[in-house]
C-alpha positions as CSV (number, residue, x, y, z in Angstrom):
1,X,9.0,149.4,222.0
2,X,8.2,149.0,225.4
3,X,4.5,148.6,226.6
4,X,2.8,151.2,229.3
5,X,2.8,150.1,231.8
6,X,-1.4,151.7,232.3
7,X,-1.6,149.1,228.6
8,X,-3.9,146.6,230.3
9,X,-5.9,149.5,232.1
10,X,-9.6,150.7,231.0
11,X,-10.1,153.4,229.1
12,X,-11.5,155.4,231.9
13,X,-8.6,154.1,234.5
14,X,-6.0,155.5,232.0
15,X,-7.7,158.5,231.5
16,X,-8.1,159.3,235.5
17,X,-4.2,159.0,235.9
18,X,-3.6,161.1,232.7
19,X,-5.7,163.7,234.0
20,X,-4.3,163.5,237.7
21,X,-0.5,163.7,235.6
22,X,-1.2,166.3,233.3
23,X,-2.3,168.9,236.3
24,X,-5.9,168.5,234.8
25,X,-7.8,167.3,237.8
26,X,-10.7,170.1,239.8
27,X,-9.2,168.7,243.2
28,X,-8.0,165.4,244.7
29,X,-11.3,164.9,246.3
30,X,-12.8,165.2,242.7
31,X,-10.5,162.8,241.3
32,X,-11.1,159.7,244.7
33,X,-14.6,160.2,244.0
34,X,-14.0,159.6,240.4
35,X,-11.9,156.4,241.4
36,X,-13.9,155.2,244.1
37,X,-16.9,154.6,241.7
38,X,-14.8,153.0,239.1
39,X,-13.1,150.7,241.5
40,X,-17.0,149.8,242.9
41,X,-18.5,149.5,239.6
42,X,-15.5,147.3,238.8
43,X,-14.2,148.8,235.8
44,X,-10.4,149.2,236.6
45,X,-8.4,146.0,235.1
46,X,-5.9,146.0,237.8
47,X,-7.2,147.4,240.9
48,X,-4.3,147.1,242.9
49,X,-2.0,148.9,240.5
50,X,-4.0,151.5,240.2
51,X,-4.5,152.9,243.4
52,X,-0.7,152.5,243.8
53,X,-0.5,154.9,240.6
54,X,-2.9,157.2,241.7
55,X,-1.4,157.4,245.0
56,X,1.9,158.4,244.3
57,X,0.3,160.8,241.6
58,X,-1.8,162.9,243.7
59,X,1.2,163.6,246.2
60,X,3.1,164.8,243.4
61,X,0.3,167.1,242.2
62,X,1.1,170.6,244.5
63,X,4.5,169.9,242.9
64,X,3.0,170.0,239.5
65,X,1.1,173.6,241.0
66,X,4.3,175.1,242.0
67,X,6.2,174.6,238.8
68,X,3.0,176.7,237.1
69,X,0.2,174.5,236.6
70,X,-3.4,176.6,237.7
71,X,-3.9,174.9,241.8
72,X,-7.5,175.0,240.6
73,X,-7.3,172.4,237.5
74,X,-9.2,172.0,234.3
75,X,-12.9,171.2,235.3
76,X,-14.0,167.7,233.3
77,X,-17.4,166.2,232.2
78,X,-18.7,164.0,234.7
79,X,-19.4,160.9,232.7
80,X,-17.1,161.2,229.5
81,X,-14.1,163.0,231.8
82,X,-13.6,165.4,228.8
83,X,-11.7,168.5,230.1
84,X,-14.3,171.2,229.2
85,X,-12.0,173.2,228.9
86,X,-8.5,173.8,227.1
87,X,-5.6,176.0,228.9
88,X,-2.6,177.5,227.1
89,X,-0.8,179.4,229.7
90,X,1.3,180.7,227.2
91,X,-0.6,181.1,224.1
92,X,1.5,182.1,220.8
93,X,-0.5,184.2,218.1
94,X,0.5,186.3,215.1
95,X,-1.4,190.0,215.3
96,X,-4.3,189.7,213.0
97,X,-4.6,192.0,210.3
98,X,-8.0,194.0,210.0
99,X,-9.6,196.6,208.0
100,X,-8.0,200.1,209.6
101,X,-11.8,200.8,211.7
102,X,-11.7,197.3,213.0
103,X,-7.7,197.3,214.3
104,X,-8.6,200.4,216.1
105,X,-11.1,199.2,218.1
106,X,-9.4,196.4,218.6
107,X,-6.1,198.5,219.7
108,X,-8.4,200.9,221.7
109,X,-10.0,197.3,223.7
110,X,-6.3,196.3,224.6
111,X,-5.3,199.9,225.7
112,X,-8.5,200.2,228.2
113,X,-7.1,197.0,229.3
114,X,-3.6,197.4,230.1
115,X,-4.7,201.0,231.5
116,X,-7.5,199.4,234.0
117,X,-5.9,201.0,237.1
118,X,-6.1,204.7,235.4
119,X,-9.7,203.9,234.6
120,X,-10.6,202.9,237.9
121,X,-9.3,205.5,239.7
122,X,-11.6,207.5,237.4
123,X,-14.6,205.9,238.1
124,X,-14.5,204.0,235.2
125,X,-15.1,200.5,234.4
126,X,-12.7,198.7,231.9
127,X,-14.0,196.6,229.3
128,X,-14.7,193.4,230.5
129,X,-16.5,191.2,228.2
130,X,-16.4,191.3,224.5
131,X,-18.4,189.7,221.8
132,X,-16.8,188.9,218.2
133,X,-18.5,188.6,215.0
134,X,-18.2,187.7,211.4
135,X,-18.3,185.0,208.6
136,X,-16.1,181.9,209.5
137,X,-12.6,182.2,208.6
138,X,-12.4,186.3,209.5
139,X,-10.0,185.6,212.6
140,X,-12.5,185.6,215.9
141,X,-9.8,183.0,217.2
142,X,-6.6,184.4,215.7
143,X,-8.0,188.0,217.8
144,X,-8.9,186.2,220.6
145,X,-5.3,184.4,221.1
146,X,-4.3,187.5,219.7
147,X,-5.9,189.5,223.1
148,X,-4.6,186.8,225.2
149,X,-0.5,187.2,224.4
150,X,-1.3,191.2,224.2
151,X,-2.8,191.3,227.6
152,X,-0.3,188.7,229.2
153,X,-3.0,186.0,230.0
154,X,-3.7,182.7,230.0
155,X,-5.9,181.5,227.2
156,X,-8.8,179.6,227.9
157,X,-11.2,177.9,225.5
158,X,-14.4,176.2,226.3
159,X,-14.5,172.4,224.7
160,X,-17.6,173.0,223.2
161,X,-18.1,169.0,222.5
162,X,-17.6,168.2,226.1
163,X,-19.8,171.2,227.2
164,X,-23.3,170.2,225.7
165,X,-24.8,167.1,226.8
166,X,-28.2,165.6,225.4
167,X,-28.9,165.1,229.4
168,X,-31.2,167.2,230.7
169,X,-29.7,170.3,233.2
170,X,-26.2,168.7,232.4
171,X,-25.0,171.5,229.9
172,X,-26.2,174.1,232.3
173,X,-24.6,172.4,235.1
174,X,-21.1,172.0,232.6
175,X,-21.2,175.5,231.7
176,X,-21.5,176.9,235.3
177,X,-18.3,174.7,235.8
178,X,-16.6,176.2,233.3
179,X,-17.3,179.9,234.2
180,X,-16.9,179.2,238.3
181,X,-13.1,178.1,237.1
182,X,-12.5,181.2,234.8
183,X,-13.9,183.4,237.0
184,X,-11.4,182.4,240.0
185,X,-8.5,183.0,237.5
186,X,-7.4,186.2,236.0
187,X,-7.5,184.8,232.4
188,X,-9.1,185.4,228.9
189,X,-11.8,182.8,228.7
190,X,-12.6,182.2,225.1
191,X,-16.2,180.8,223.9
192,X,-16.5,179.7,220.3
193,X,-19.8,179.2,218.8
194,X,-21.3,181.2,221.5
195,X,-24.7,180.9,219.3
196,X,-25.0,177.3,220.9
197,X,-25.7,178.4,224.6
198,X,-26.9,181.6,223.8
199,X,-29.6,181.3,221.2
200,X,-33.0,183.3,221.3
201,X,-35.1,182.1,224.2
202,X,-38.0,182.1,221.5
203,X,-37.3,178.9,220.0
204,X,-40.2,177.1,219.9
205,X,-38.6,173.9,220.3
206,X,-36.9,174.9,223.5
207,X,-37.6,172.4,226.3
208,X,-36.8,175.0,229.3
209,X,-32.8,174.2,229.1
210,X,-31.9,177.2,226.7
211,X,-33.8,179.8,228.6
212,X,-31.8,178.6,232.1
213,X,-28.9,179.2,229.5
214,X,-29.1,182.3,229.1
215,X,-30.2,183.5,232.0
216,X,-27.2,182.1,233.7
217,X,-24.8,183.8,230.6
218,X,-27.2,186.6,231.5
219,X,-26.2,186.9,235.3
220,X,-22.3,186.0,234.4
221,X,-21.9,188.9,231.8
222,X,-23.1,191.3,234.3
223,X,-20.8,190.2,237.1
224,X,-17.4,189.1,234.9
225,X,-14.7,190.2,237.0
226,X,-12.3,193.2,235.7
227,X,-9.3,190.9,236.7
228,X,-10.2,188.6,233.1
229,X,-11.7,188.7,230.0
230,X,-14.7,187.2,228.7
231,X,-14.7,186.9,224.7
232,X,-17.3,185.5,222.5
233,X,-17.3,184.5,219.3
234,X,-20.0,183.8,216.9
235,X,-21.0,183.6,212.9
236,X,-24.3,184.0,213.2
237,X,-25.3,186.9,215.6
238,X,-28.7,187.1,214.6
239,X,-29.4,184.1,216.7
240,X,-28.3,185.3,220.0
241,X,-30.8,186.4,222.2
242,X,-31.0,190.0,222.2
243,X,-30.6,190.3,226.1
244,X,-27.4,188.6,225.8
245,X,-26.1,190.8,222.9
246,X,-26.7,194.0,224.9
247,X,-24.9,192.8,227.7
248,X,-21.3,192.7,225.8
249,X,-19.5,196.0,226.4
250,X,-17.2,195.8,223.5
251,X,-19.1,194.1,220.2
252,X,-16.7,194.2,217.0
253,X,-17.4,192.8,213.5
254,X,-14.7,191.3,211.7
255,X,-15.3,191.8,208.0
256,X,-13.9,190.3,205.1
257,X,-10.5,191.5,204.4
258,X,-10.0,194.2,201.6
259,X,-7.4,193.9,198.7
260,X,-4.8,195.8,200.7
261,X,-5.4,193.3,203.6
262,X,-5.6,190.3,201.4
263,X,-2.2,191.1,200.3
264,X,-0.7,191.1,203.4
265,X,-2.3,187.9,204.5
266,X,-0.7,186.4,201.3
267,X,2.5,188.0,201.7
268,X,3.1,186.8,205.2
269,X,1.7,183.3,204.5
270,X,4.2,183.7,201.4
271,X,7.0,184.1,204.0
272,X,6.5,181.0,205.7
273,X,7.5,179.2,202.6
274,X,10.8,177.9,202.3
275,X,10.3,176.4,199.0
276,X,11.2,177.4,195.3
277,X,10.4,181.5,194.3
278,X,9.0,183.9,195.8
279,X,5.7,185.1,193.9
280,X,6.8,189.2,192.8
281,X,4.2,192.0,194.3
282,X,2.7,191.4,190.9
283,X,1.6,188.0,191.4
284,X,0.6,188.8,195.3
285,X,-1.8,191.7,194.0
286,X,-3.3,189.5,191.2
287,X,-4.1,186.5,193.5
288,X,-5.2,189.3,196.3
289,X,-7.8,190.6,193.3
290,X,-8.6,187.3,192.1
291,X,-9.6,186.1,196.3
292,X,-11.8,188.8,196.5
293,X,-14.6,188.3,198.9
294,X,-12.5,185.1,200.6
295,X,-11.6,185.1,204.3
296,X,-7.6,185.1,205.6
297,X,-8.5,181.7,206.7
298,X,-9.1,180.9,203.1
299,X,-6.3,182.7,201.4
300,X,-3.6,180.7,204.3
301,X,-5.1,177.8,203.0
302,X,-4.7,179.0,199.1
303,X,-0.9,179.8,199.9
304,X,-0.7,176.3,201.7
305,X,-2.3,174.4,198.8
306,X,0.2,176.6,196.2
307,X,3.4,175.2,198.4
308,X,2.1,171.3,198.2
309,X,1.4,171.6,194.6
310,X,4.7,173.5,193.8
311,X,6.7,170.6,195.6
312,X,4.3,167.8,194.1
313,X,4.8,168.9,190.7
314,X,7.8,170.4,190.4
315,X,6.6,173.6,189.4
316,X,7.6,177.6,190.9
317,X,5.6,178.7,194.2
318,X,4.3,181.9,191.3
319,X,2.8,179.4,189.0
320,X,1.1,177.2,191.6
321,X,-0.4,180.1,193.2
322,X,-1.4,182.1,190.4
323,X,-3.3,178.5,189.1
324,X,-5.6,178.0,192.1
325,X,-6.1,182.0,191.9
326,X,-7.5,181.1,188.3
327,X,-9.7,178.5,189.3
328,X,-11.1,180.4,191.4
329,X,-12.3,183.3,188.8
330,X,-15.3,182.3,186.7
331,X,-17.5,184.5,184.2
332,X,-19.2,186.1,186.8
333,X,-16.8,187.1,188.7
334,X,-14.6,189.2,186.2
335,X,-17.3,192.0,186.2
336,X,-14.6,194.9,186.6
337,X,-11.4,195.7,183.9
338,X,-8.9,195.7,187.1
339,X,-9.6,192.3,188.0
340,X,-10.0,191.4,183.9
341,X,-6.5,192.5,183.5
342,X,-5.0,191.3,186.7
343,X,-6.1,187.8,185.8
344,X,-5.1,187.9,182.1
345,X,-1.6,189.2,183.0
346,X,-1.0,186.7,185.6
347,X,-2.5,183.6,183.2
348,X,-0.2,184.8,180.6
349,X,3.2,185.8,182.3
350,X,3.0,182.2,185.0
351,X,1.2,179.9,183.5
352,X,2.3,180.3,179.8
353,X,-1.1,181.0,178.4
354,X,-1.7,182.4,174.9
355,X,-3.7,185.8,174.5
356,X,-5.9,183.6,172.4
357,X,-6.3,181.2,175.1
358,X,-7.4,183.5,177.4
359,X,-9.6,186.0,175.1
360,X,-11.6,182.1,175.0
361,X,-12.0,181.4,178.7
362,X,-12.6,185.3,179.4
363,X,-15.2,185.3,176.4
364,X,-13.9,188.8,174.9
365,X,-11.3,188.9,171.9
366,X,-7.9,188.4,171.7
367,X,-7.0,191.8,171.0
368,X,-8.9,193.3,174.1
369,X,-6.7,190.8,176.2
370,X,-3.4,192.5,174.6
371,X,-4.8,195.3,176.2
372,X,-5.5,194.0,179.4
373,X,-2.0,193.0,179.9
374,X,-0.2,195.9,178.7
375,X,-2.1,197.7,181.0
376,X,-1.6,195.6,184.2
377,X,2.1,195.6,183.3
378,X,2.0,199.1,183.1
379,X,0.8,199.6,186.6
380,X,2.9,196.6,188.3
381,X,6.4,197.3,186.0
382,X,7.6,194.6,188.6
């Protein structure tokens, strides 16, 4: 393999060239300032080659902008040079599968944004800021991506690791640069783990930085432009400062999927698998019952795990998925007759367990297992 022309360069030097090449520089002046600092501190391995490469890349930067790269490129953290934002100009996303009430709220939000001109003509502001709450894995990131696609907006996601700094005042400066950049371009700005920067100001351990961050967010939420949409997400809404939470135009709590949604999520995930059989609706229904209380993300992983198991152990996808579903069940979970019936039928049909083995596992009599299996087969004759 041919050696890279940048192989002998320092990490900082190579990163600057990569940022310029990819169009991730904030502006040419900031790149030149960073480059001068490296040259002055003698952190550049081959100064002449670096100067020449940098000059050529900067000259090509306007051409990159004409090809669709933002004229105001992504800001970077000053010390680490890590980008503070990840930008997707044409994000791809599947539609989230939510409970009907949640889906209605999401559809209303999209409709209000698409008909913003009509709302403004009527003297009504369209929603500009959205707060998504819910347990891990319920689809907050998927929802943000779906909104960006539905509204035809580039998706800008804050890189929290680069944003947060141990240096006093730096986190606030980074947040200010992120917000200024996103406000200047119509986009969907996604702030995940929002409680990290909008925590309650009553925190006794705060040194003053937290209050400054919250005050900055209060100001930005009030004046966020109509041209863009700010979407924040948190698993811990109870940690948010009350004043910040009240500033959002729309707040949507994403619940764990119900039975119908779990069936739909499993069915969609299974449709992506190109190995072996397709589990019957009966198996999917039984697994959905077994996965009661689990998130959509968990269900996606369960199907992926089952697919790997089916390939590695040379078994059917139905058997692998049923095995995973049954591992999730324990005595305390099997508290309803419907779930017991689903469990018993799946164990008997897909894993070949005898009624006596199932009875021992469920701690019930084996004639009762036979009745449960019969009930389930009558309910789902397929």
